[in-house]
PAFI-27583 format. One record per residue: residue in three letters; x negated, y, z of N, C-alpha, C in turn. Coordinates in steps of 0.2 Angstrom, whole numbers, plus 2048, in hexadecimal, padded with zeros to 3 digits. Example, Ala and Ser with C-alpha at 12.3 -4.5 7.8 and 13.67 -1.06 7.14 Angstrom:
BEGIN
ala7BE7E48277C27EA8277BE7F0827ser7C07F58237BC7FB8247C0800827
END
This chain:
BEGIN
unkBFD3CE7A7BFA3CD7A1BFE3C879CunkC013C37A0C063BF79CC0C3C279AunkC0E3C779DC143CB79BC123CF794unkC0C3D2794C0A3D678FC093D1789unkC063CB78AC053C7785C0B3C4782unkC103C3786C173C1784C1A3C677FunkC193CC781C1C3D277DC193D2777unkC133D1776C0F3D1770C113CB76BunkC113C576EC133BF76AC1A3BF768unkC1E3C276CC253C376AC273C8765unkC223CB762C233D075DC243D775FunkC233D8765C233DF768C2A3E2767unkC303DF768C363E1767C383E776CunkC3B3EC769C3D3F276DC413F0774unkC453EB773C4A3EA779C463E777FunkC3F3E477EC3B3E2783C373E7787unkC373ED784C323F2787C343F378EunkC3B3F578FC3D3F7796C3B3F179BunkC3D3EB799C3C3E579EC343E479FunkC303E579AC293E479BC263E97A0unkC283EF79FC253F57A3C283F47AAunkC2E3F37ABC313F27B1C2E3EC7B5unkC2D3E67B1C293E17B4C223E27B7unkC1E3E67B2C183E87B4C183ED7BAunkC1C3F17BBC1D3F67C1C1E3F27C7unkC233ED7C6C253E97CCC1F3E57CFunkC1B3E27CAC153DE7CCC103E37CFunkC0F3E97CCC0A3EE7CFC0C3F07D6unkC133F17D7C153F27DEC143ED7E3unkC153E67E1C133E17E5C0C3E07E7unkC083E17E2C003E17E2BFE3E67E7unkC003EC7E7BFE3F27EBC013F37F1unkC073EF7F2C0B3F07F8C0E3F77F9unkC0F3FA7F4C114017F4C194017F3unkC1D4057F6C244057F5C2640A7EFunkC284077EAC2B40A7E4C324097E3unkC3640E7E4C3D40D7E3C3F40B7DCunkC454077DCC474047D6C4940A7D1unkC4C40F7D3C4D4157CFC474187CBunkC414187CFC3B41A7CCC394157C7unkC3940F7C8C3740A7C3C3B40B7BDunkC4240B7BEC4640C7B8C444127B4unkC434187B8C4241E7B4C3B41E7B0unkC3641B7B3C3041A7B0C304157AAunkC344107ABC3540C7A5C3940F79FunkC3D4147A1C4141879CC3C41D798unkC3842079CC33425799C2E421795unkC2B41C797C26418793C2A41578DunkC3041378DC34410787C35416782unkC3741C785C38421780C3142477DunkC2C423780C2642577DC24420778unkC2541A779C23415774C2841476EunkC2F415770C3441476BC3941A76CunkC38420769C3C42676BC44425769unkC45420765C4C41F763C50419766unkC4D41776CC4F41176FC56412772unkC58418774C5E419777C6441A772unkC6241A76BC6741A766C69414764unkC6640E767C68407765C6C40576BunkC71400769C753FD76EC713F9773unkC6C3F6771C683F2775C653F677AunkC623FC778C5F40077DC64404782unkC6940677FC6E409783C71404789unkC723FE787C753F978CC6F3F7791unkC693F678EC633F4793C633FA798unkC62400796C6140579CC674077A0unkC6D40679DC734087A0C744037A6unkC743FC7A4C753F77A8C703F67AEunkC6A3F77ACC653F77B1C653FC7B6unkC674027B4C684087B8C6E4067BDunkC734037BBC784007C0C753FC7C5unkC713F77C3C6E3F27C8C6A3F67CDunkC673FC7CBC633FF7D0C664017D7unkC6D4027D6C714047DCC763FF7DEunkC763F97DBC7C3F47DBC7A3EF7E1unkC753F07E5C743EB7EAC793EB7EFunkC7C3F17F0C823F17F5C883EE7F3unkC893ED7ECC8F3EA7E9C8F3E37E9unkC953E07E9C963D97E9C953D77E2unkC943D07E1C933CD7DAC993CF7D5unkC9F3CF7D8CA53D17D3CA43D87D2unkCA33DC7D7CA33E47D5C9D3E57D0unkC973E27D1C923E37CCC943E27C5unkC973DC7C4C993DA7BEC9E3DF7BBunkCA33E17BFCA83E67BCCA53EC7BBunkCA03EF7BFC9C3F57BDC993F47B7unkC953EF7B6C913EE7AFC963EE7A9unkC9C3EB7AACA03EA7A5CA33F17A3unkCA53F57A8CA73FC7A7CA24007A4unkC9C4007A6C964047A3C9540279CunkC953FB79AC933F9794C993FA78FunkC9F3FB791CA53FC78DCA5401788unkCA340878ACA340D785C9D40C780unkC98409783C9240877EC93403779unkC963FE77BC983F8776C9D3FB771unkCA23FE774CA8401770CA640576AunkCA140976BC9E40E766C9A40B761unkC98404762C9540075DC993FB759unkC9D3F875DCA13F275BCA93F375AunkCAB3F875ECB23FB75DCB73F6760unkCB53F0762CBA3EB765CB83E976CunkCBD3E7770CBB3E5777CC03DF779unkCBC3D977BCC03D377DCC23D4784unkCC83D3786CCB3D478DCC83CE791unkCC53C978ECC23C3792CBB3C5793unkCB83CA790CB13CB790CAE3CB798unkCB23CF79CCAF3D07A3CB03CA7A6unkCB53C67A6CB63BF7A9CB03BA7A7unkCAF3BA7A0CAA3B679ECA33B87A1unkCA23BE7A1C9B3C07A4C9A3BD7ABunkCA03BD7AFC9F3BA7B6C9C3B37B6unkC9E3AF7B1C9B3A97B0C943A87ADunkC943AC7A7C8E3AC7A3C883AF7A6unkC883B47A9C823B87ACC7F3B37B1unkC823B07B6C7E3AB7BAC7B3A57B7unkC7F3A37B2C7C39D7AEC7639F7AAunkC773A57A7C713A77A3C6B3A87A7unkC6C3AB7ADC663AC7B1C633A67B5unkC673A17B7C6539B7BAC643957B6unkC663957B0C6638F7ACC623917A5unkC653967A1C6239779AC5B39A79BunkC5A39F79FC533A279FC4E39C7A1unkC4F3997A6C4A3937A7C4938E7A2unkC4F38D79EC4E388799C4A38B793unkC4B391792C4739478DC3F39478EunkC3E395794C37394796C3438D796unkC39388798C37381798C3637F790unkC3A38178CC3A380785C34383782unkC32389784C2C38C781C26388783unkC2538778AC1F38478CC1F37C78BunkC2537A789C25372788C26371781unkC2437577CC26375775C2236F772unkC1D36C776C19366773C1C360775unkC22360779C2535A77BC2C35A778unkC2D357772C3335776EC39356772unkC39351776C3F34F77AC4235577EunkC3D358781C3E35E786C41364782unkC3E36577CC4036B778C47369775unkC48363773C4F362771C55363776unkC5336077CC58361782C5A369783unkC5436D784C55374785C59377780unkC57376779C5A379774C62377774unkC63371775C6A36E775C6E37277AunkC6C373780C70376786C7137E784unkC6B381781C6C38877FC7138977AunkC71384775C7538576FC7D384771unkC7E37F776C8537F778C8738577DunkC82388780C8438E784C8639377FunkC8239477AC84399775C8B398771unkC8C391770C9238F76DC98391771unkC97390778C9D39177CC9E39977DunkC9939D77DC9A3A477DC9E3A6776unkC9B3A3771C9F3A576ACA63A376AunkCA739D76DCAE39A76DCB339F771unkCB03A1777CB43A677BCB63AC777unkCB13AF773CB33B576FCB83B476AunkCBA3AD768CBF3AC763CC63AC766unkCC63AB76DCCC3AB771CD13B1770unkCD73B1770CDB3B7770CDA3BC775unkCDA3C2774CD93C7779CD43CD776unkCD23CC770CCE3D176DCD23D876BunkCD03DD76ECD43E376ECD03E876AunkCD33EB764CCF3F0760CD03F7763unkCCB3F9766CCB400769CC9406764unkCC4405760CC240A75BCBD40E75DunkCBA412759CB441675BCB741D75EunkCB641D765CB8423769CB3429768unkCB542F769CB0434768CAB43376DunkCA543576BC9F43476FC9F438776unkCA243E776CA344177DCA743D782unkCAD43A77FCB1436783CAE430786unkCA942D781CA6427783CA1428789unkC9D42E788C9943078EC9D431794unkCA3434794CA743679ACA942F79DunkCAB42A799CAD42379BCA742079FunkCA142179CC9B41E79FC994217A6unkC9A4277A7C9842A7ADC9E4297B2unkCA44297B0CA94277B4CA94207B7unkCA741C7B3CA64157B5CA14147BBunkC9C4187BBC974187C0C9A41B7C6unkC9E4207C5CA24247CBCA741F7CFunkCA941A7CBCAE4167CECAB4127D4unkCA44117D4CA140D7DAC9D4117DEunkC9F4187DEC9B41C7E3C9D41B7EAunkC9941D7EFC9A41C7F6CA04207F8unkCA14267F6CA642A7F8CAD4287F5unkCB24277F9CB94247F7CBC4297F2unkCBB42F7F4CBE4357F0CBC4347E9unkCB54347E8CB24347E1CB442D7DDunkCB54287E1CB74227DECBE4227DBunkCC24257DFCCA4267DDCCA42B7D7unkCC74307D7CC74357D2CC44327CCunkCBF42E7CCCBC42B7C6CC04267C3unkCC44227C7CC841D7C4CCE4207C0unkCD14257C3CD74297C0CD442C7BAunkCCE4307BACCC4337B4CCA42E7AFunkCC74297B1CC54247ACCCC4217A8unkCD14207ABCD741E7A8CDA4247A3unkCDA42A7A6CDC42F7A2CD843079BunkCD143079CCCC431797CCD42B792unkCCE425794CCF42078FCD542078BunkCDB42378FCE142478BCE1429786unkCDD42E787CDC434783CD843177DunkCD342D77ECCF42A779CD3426774unkCD8422777CDC41D773CE142176FunkCE3427771CE842B76DCE442E768unkCDE430769CDA433764CD842F75EunkCD7428760CD542375BCDB420757unkCE041E75BCE541A758CEB41F755unkCEB425757CF042A754CED430751unkCE942F74BCE5434748CEA439744unkCE943F745CED444741CEC44473AunkCE6442738CE4442731CE543B72EunkCE743B727CE7435724CE143571FunkCE043071BCDA42F717CDA42A711unkCD742C70CCD6427707CCE426706unkCCC420708CC541F708CC3419704unkCBD41A700CBA4156FCCB44126FFunkCB440B700CAF408704CA94076FFunkCA3407702C9D4066FFC9B3FE700unkC9D3FA6FCC9D3F36FDC993F06F7unkC953F36F4C913F16EEC953F06E8unkC933EB6E4C973EA6DDC9D3E76DEunkCA23EC6E0CA93E96E2CAD3EF6E3unkCB33EE6E5CB83F36E6CBC3F26ECunkCBD3F76F0CC13F76F6CC23FE6F9unkCC84006FACCA4066FDCD0406702unkCD140B706CD640A70BCDA41170BunkCE041170CCE541670DCE8416714unkCE641B718CE841B71FCED421720unkCF3420721CF7426722CF6429729unkCF842F72ACF7432731CFA42E736unkCF742F73CCFA42B742CFA423741unkCF642173CCF541A73ACFC417739unkD0041B736D07419734D07413730unkD0441372AD0340D726CFB40D724unkCF9406723CF2405721CF340171AunkCF0403715CF040070FCE93FF70CunkCE73F970CCE03F7709CE13F5702unkCDD3F86FDCDD3F76F6CD73F36F4unkCD73EC6F3CD23E86F2CCD3E76F7unkCC93E26F7CC53E06FDCBD3E06FBunkCBB3E16F5CB43DF6F3CB33D86F3unkCAD3D66F2CAB3CF6F2CA53CE6EEunkCA13C96F0C9B3C76ECC9C3C26E6unkC9A3C46E0C9B3C06DBC953BB6DAunkC963B56DAC903B06DAC913AC6D3unkC8B3AA6D0C8B3A76CAC883A06CBunkC8D39B6CBC8B3946CCC8A3926D3unkC8938C6D5C8838A6DBC8138B6DEunkC8138E6E4C7B38F6E7C783896EAunkC713886EAC6E3836EDC6F3836F5unkC6E37D6F8C6F37D6FFC6B381703unkC65382701C60386705C6138E704unkC653906FFC673976FFC6D399703unkC71394705C77395708C75397710unkC7839D712C7739F719C7C39C71DunkC7A399723C7F396728C8339B72BunkC803A172DC843A6730C833AC72CunkC893AE729C893B3724C8F3B7725unkC8E3BE725C943C2726C943C671FunkC9A3C671CC9B3CA716C9C3D1717unkC9B3D6712C9D3DD713CA43DE714unkCA83D9713CAF3DA715CB03DA71CunkCAC3D7720CAC3D7727CA73DD72AunkCA13DE727C9C3E372AC9E3EA728unkCA23EA722CA33F1720CAB3F3721unkCAF3EF71DCB63F071DCB93EF724unkCB93E9727CBC3E872ECB93EC733unkCB23ED733CAF3F1738CB13F8737unkCB23FB731CB5402731CBC403733unkCC03FE731CC73FE734CC83FE73BunkCC43F973ECC33F9745CC1400749unkCBC403745CBA409748CC040F748unkCC440E744CCA412743CD0410748unkCCF40B74CCD4408750CD940474DunkCD7401747CDC3FE743CDB3F6743unkCE13F3745CE03EB746CE53E8741unkCE93EC73ECEE3E9739CEE3EC733unkCF03E972DCF03EC727CF73EB724unkCFB3F0722D023F0720D023ED719unkCFD3EF715CFD3ED70ECF63EC70BunkCF53E5709CEF3E4706CF03E36FFunkCEE3E86FBCEF3E86F4CE93E56F0unkCEA3DF6EDCE53DC6E9CE63DD6E1unkCE23E16DECE43E46D8CE43DE6D2unkCDF3DA6D3CDF3D46CECDB3CF6D1unkCD93C96CECD63C36D1CCE3C36D0unkCCB3C86CECC43C86CECC13C86D4unkCBB3C46D5CB83C36DCCB63C96DFunkCB33CE6DBCB13D46DECB63D96E1unkCBD3D66E0CC23DA6E3CC63D66E8unkCC63D06E8CC93CC6EDCC53C76F1unkCBE3C76EFCBA3C26F2CBA3C26FAunkCBB3C86FDCBB3C9704CC23C9707unkCC73C7703CCE3C7705CCF3C270BunkCCB3BC70BCCC3B7710CC93BA717unkCC43BE716CC13C171CCC73C671FunkCC93CA71BCCE3CF71DCD43CB720unkCD73C671DCDD3C371FCDB3BF726unkCD53BD727CD33B972DCD23BE733unkCCF3C4731CCC3C8737CD23CD739unkCD63CF734CDB3D4735CE23D1735unkCE73D4738CEE3D3737CF13D6731unkCF23D272CCF53D5726CFC3D3725unkD003D8724D073D7723D0A3D671CunkD073D9717D093D8710D043D870BunkD033D3707CFE3D2702D023D46FBunkCFF3D96F7D023DB6F1CFE3D96EBunkD003D56E7CFC3D36E1D003D46DBunkCFC3D46D5D003D56CED043CF6CDunkD0A3D06C9D0E3CA6C8D0A3C56C3unkD0B3BF6C5D083B96C2D023B76C5unkCFF3BA6CACF93B96CECFA3B26D2unkD003B16D5D013AB6D9CFF3A56D6unkD003A56CFCFF39F6CBCF839D6CAunkCF33A26CBCEC3A26C9CE839E6CFunkCE339A6CDCDF3966D1CDC39B6D7unkCDA3A16D5CD63A56D9CDB3A76DFunkCE13A86DECE63A96E4CE73A36E8unkCE739D6E5CE83976E9CE23956EDunkCDC3976EBCD63956EFCD439B6F3unkCD43A16F1CD13A76F5CD63AA6F9unkCDC3AA6F8CE13AE6FCCE63A9700unkCE93A56FCCEF3A16FFCED39D706unkCE739A706CE639770DCE539B713unkCE43A2712CE23A6717CE83AB719unkCEE3AA716CF33AF716CF63AF71DunkCF63AA721CFA3AA728D013AC727unkD023B272BD093B472BD0A3BA725unkD053BB721D063C171CD0B3BF717unkD0F3C3715D143C270FD103C4708unkD123C1703D0F3C26FDD143C56F8unkD133CB6F5D173CE6F0D143CF6E9unkD173CC6E4D143CD6DDD183D36DBunkD143D76D7D173DE6D5D163DF6CEunkD1A3E36CBD193E76C5D1B3EE6C6unkD1B3F36C1D1C3FA6C3D243FB6C4unkD283F66C3D2F3F66C5D303F56CCunkD2B3F26D0D2C3F06D7D283F56DBunkD2C3F86E0D283FC6E5D293F96ECunkD233F96EFD233F66F6D243FB6FBunkD283F9700D2A3FE706D233FF70AunkD2340570CD1D408710D1640770CunkD16407706D10408702D1040F700unkD0A413702D0A41A701D0941C6F9unkD074176F5D074196EED0C4156EAunkD0D4176E4D124146DFD0E40F6DBunkD1140A6D9D0E4056D5D104076CEunkD0B4086C9D0C40A6C2D0A4056BDunkD074006BFD053FA6BBD043F46BFunkD053EE6BDD063EC6B6D0D3ED6B4unkD0F3ED6ADD153ED6ABD193E76AAunkD153E16AAD183DA6AAD133D56ADunkD163CF6AED123CA6B1D0C3C86ADunkD063C66B0D013C46ACCFD3BF6B0unkCF63BF6AFCF23BA6B2CED3BD6B7unkCEE3C36B9CEA3C76BECE33C86BBunkCE33C96B5CDC3CB6B2CDC3D36B2unkCD63D66AFCD53DD6AFCDB3E16ACunkCDE3DE6A7CE43E26A4CEA3E16A8unkCEA3DD6ADCF03DC6B1CF03DF6B8unkCEA3E46B9CE93E76BFCEF3EB6C2unkCEF3EB6C8CF43EF6CCCF13F66CCunkCF53FB6C9CF34026C9CF74066CEunkCF440A6D2CF840E6D7CF74166D6unkCFD4196D7CFC4206D6D014246DBunkCFF4296DDD0342D6E2D004336E5unkD044376E9D0243D6ECD0043C6F3unkCFA43E6F5CF743D6FBCF34436FEunkCF6446703CF344C706CF2452701unkCF64536FCCF64586F8CF24566F1unkCF04506F0CED44E6EACF04486E7unkCF04486E0CF34426DDCED43D6DCunkCEE4376DECE84326DECEA42C6D9unkCE642A6D5CE74246D1CE141F6D2unkCE34196D3CDE4136D4CE140D6D0unkCDC40A6CCCDF4046C8CDB3FE6C8unkCD63FD6CDCD23F76CCCCE3F76C6unkCCE3F26C2CCA3F16BCCCE3F26B6unkCD43F56B6CD83F66B1CD53FA6ABunkCD63F76A5CD23F969FCD53FF69CunkCD2402696CD5408693CDC408690unkCDD40268ECE440168BCE9401690unkCE83FE696CED3FF69CCED40669EunkCE840A69ECE84116A0CED41569BunkCEC413695CF0417690CF7415690unkCF940F692D0040D693D03411699unkCFF41269ED024156A4D0341D6A2unkCFE42069ECFF42769CD05428698unkD06423693D0C42368FD13422693unkD1241E698D1841D69CD1A4236A0unkD154266A3D1642C6A7D124326A4unkD1643569FD1243A69BD1144069FunkD144426A4D134486A8D0E4476AEunkD0B4416AED0743F6B4D004436B4unkCFE4466BACF84496BBCF54466C1unkCEE4466C0CEA4426C5CE54476C8unkCE44486CECDF44C6D1CD84486D3unkCDA4426D6CD443E6D8CD54376D5unkCD04356D0CD042F6CCCCB42A6CFunkCCD4246D1CC841F6D2CC741B6CCunkCC141C6C9CBF4196C3CC04126C2unkCC34106BDCC54096BCCBE4056BBunkCBE3FE6BDCB93FA6BBCB23FC6BDunkCB14006C3CAB4026C5CA74076C1unkCAB40A6BDCA840F6B8CA640C6B1unkCA94066B0CA74036A9CAA4076A4unkCA740669ECAA409698CB0406695unkCB2400698CB83FD696CBE400699unkCBD40569ECC24096A1CC14106A0unkCC54146A3CC441C6A3CC541E69BunkCCB41D699CCD41F692CCC427691unkCC842A68DCC743168CCCD43568BunkCD1432687CD8436685CDC43668BunkCDC43168FCE1431695CDE43669AunkCD743669BCD443A6A0CD544169EunkCD4443698CD6449695CDD44C697unkCE1447697CE8448698CEA44969FunkCE74456A3CE84456ABCE444B6AEunkCDF44D6ACCDB4536AFCD94526B6unkCD644C6B7CD444B6BECCE4506C0unkCCE4526C7CC94566C9CC34526CCunkCC444C6CFCBF4486D3CC04416D1unkCBA43E6D0CB94376CECB54336D3unkCB842D6D4CB44296D9CB24226D6unkCAC4216D6CA941A6D3CA74166D9unkCA94106D9CA740A6DECA34056DAunkC9D4056DBC984016D7C923FF6DCunkC8F3FA6DAC893F86DEC833FB6DCunkC7E3FC6E0C783FF6DEC743FA6DAunkC713FD6D4C6D3F96D0C713F26CDunkC773F36CCC7B3ED6CAC793EB6C3unkC7A3E56C1C783E26BBC7C3E46B5unkC823E76B7C873EA6B1C853F16AFunkC813F46B3C7F3FB6B1C854006B2unkC893FE6B7C8F4026B9C8C4086BEunkC8F40E6BCC934106B7C904116B0unkC944106ABC914106A5C904186A2unkC8C41969EC8B42069BC91423698unkC9541F695C9B421691CA0424696unkCA042169CCA54236A1CA342A6A4unkC9C42A6A6C9A4306A9C9A4366A4unkC9A43569DC9B43A698CA243C698unkCA6438699CAE439699CAF43E69FunkCAC43C6A5CAD4406ABCAA4476AAunkCA44476A7CA144E6A6CA54526A1unkCA744F69CCAB453697CB245669AunkCB445369FCBA4556A2CB94596A9unkCB245B6AACB045F6AFCB245C6B6unkCB14556B7CB34526BDCAD4526C2unkCAF4526C8CAA4516CDCAA44A6CFunkCA44466CECA443F6CFCA043D6D5unkCA34396D9CA04366DFC9F42E6DEunkC9942C6E0C974256DEC954226E4unkC9741C6E6C954186ECC8E4166EBunkC8B4166E5C844156E5C8041A6E8unkC824206E7C7F4266EAC814296F0unkC8842A6F0C8B42D6F6C8E4286FCunkC8D4216FAC8F41D6FFC9741D700unkC9941B706CA141B707CA3422707unkCA9423703CAC42A703CB342A705unkCB5430709CBB43070CCBE43770AunkCC5437708CC943D707CCE43D70DunkCCD442711CD1443717CD7447715unkCDD444716CE4447714CE744A71AunkCE745171ACEA454720CF1454720unkCF445671BCFC45671BCFF450718unkCFB44A718CFD444714D04442717unkD0444271ED0A440721D1144371FunkD1044971ED1644D71CD1944C714unkD1444A710D16449709D15442706unkD1243D70AD10437708D16433705unkD1C434708D22431705D244336FEunkD224396FCD2343B6F5D204366F0unkD1A4336F2D1742E6EED1C4286ECunkD204266F0D254216EFD2A4236E9unkD2C4296E9D3142C6E4D2E42F6DEunkD2742E6DED244326D8D274306D1unkD2942A6D0D2B4276CAD3142B6C8unkD3542D6CDD3C4316CBD3A4386C8unkD3543B6CBD334416C8D304416C1unkD2C43C6C0D2943B6B9D2E4376B4
END
């Protein structure tokens, strides 16, 4: 009765269903003196859980809960160390499919954390719950639990975090079952499982870290701009802008969140990790607006960035000194105009023509040949800047156009678009944004030129996979000679 009451008062969370059902079955077994095998209790708890929450095995919590308790049903013959290694190997493919990274210290930390959690933390939680009317007791229990959580978080910041990436689901399932086979009773099965696990994991790493296809992807990060160019085999990674939240005035203290993750981490870094990417060769920041560089600090902190490319004159701006410079670490900064081309940058820099103040009219514009298509992207560059580029490169033709300024009427010059003849347009703008982007004038220009328009507001994140990108990507660097 207490278990059921606890489940109700806790808000009936899905992750508690298995433990509540298992607990009730174990109590029933003890009360009736009937022998019920652990595997039967586990199976019944799974059936009841699926009946109550059919999608529970689609969640990471549900997967870990049932996979790890399944291991415990036959782990009695294993030593403490073997049990922990088994549970780490079983949880590895499940966690990787959701978080894409694995800390090499994780298994060792579990050896210490699991006993402490069972013998110290759980009793303290119960003491704190039933002793909530004794302020001193509640304070002591909260303090111990807080320091335990702090130590676990501190261990996660230590070196050793390895970016694995999202491996194919079939290989993840194979790794899961082979992990169970490593601790079978038969020596031959254990030997074959261990070798097969290493081979399967190696294949998964090759599949993730050396992809045959390249891509040009536009992130769905709200009212902002961020895109990535990934060459085949992850030869070079170029991130163009980082998005960022624009705030108006100082927020009151009660509105500030203590633990807050920006979409630079939850969207951009998370996606790059899923592709097995831990370093960025080129971080191109088109200009100094917050919705283009606001998450730069997150990217520079969470990723290994080799080169930061900014428009000439931006280093003197306060936005660079406060938002970028303190987080550079080992990254090199290169200020550019159209006369400066950066090594290993898959697109050609076609704007700005001179040094400026990193405003919209000073935006970095990139153009080049990727996977058989000519691509043009220019941040918030205005119509005048687009016209300057078209005059400077009169034979320029664009297949994929990333609309300037989130589809604002200040960009997308009708004369220039009519000259370039783009087939596809991409708009990066927030849903129900206060600026009404994309503007009606921009959409009319696209319609008049018979363009197919994709919008992050409707389509979410968009990716153009470039099959033959590796063979012809170097042509982008020499494009200026052709034109």
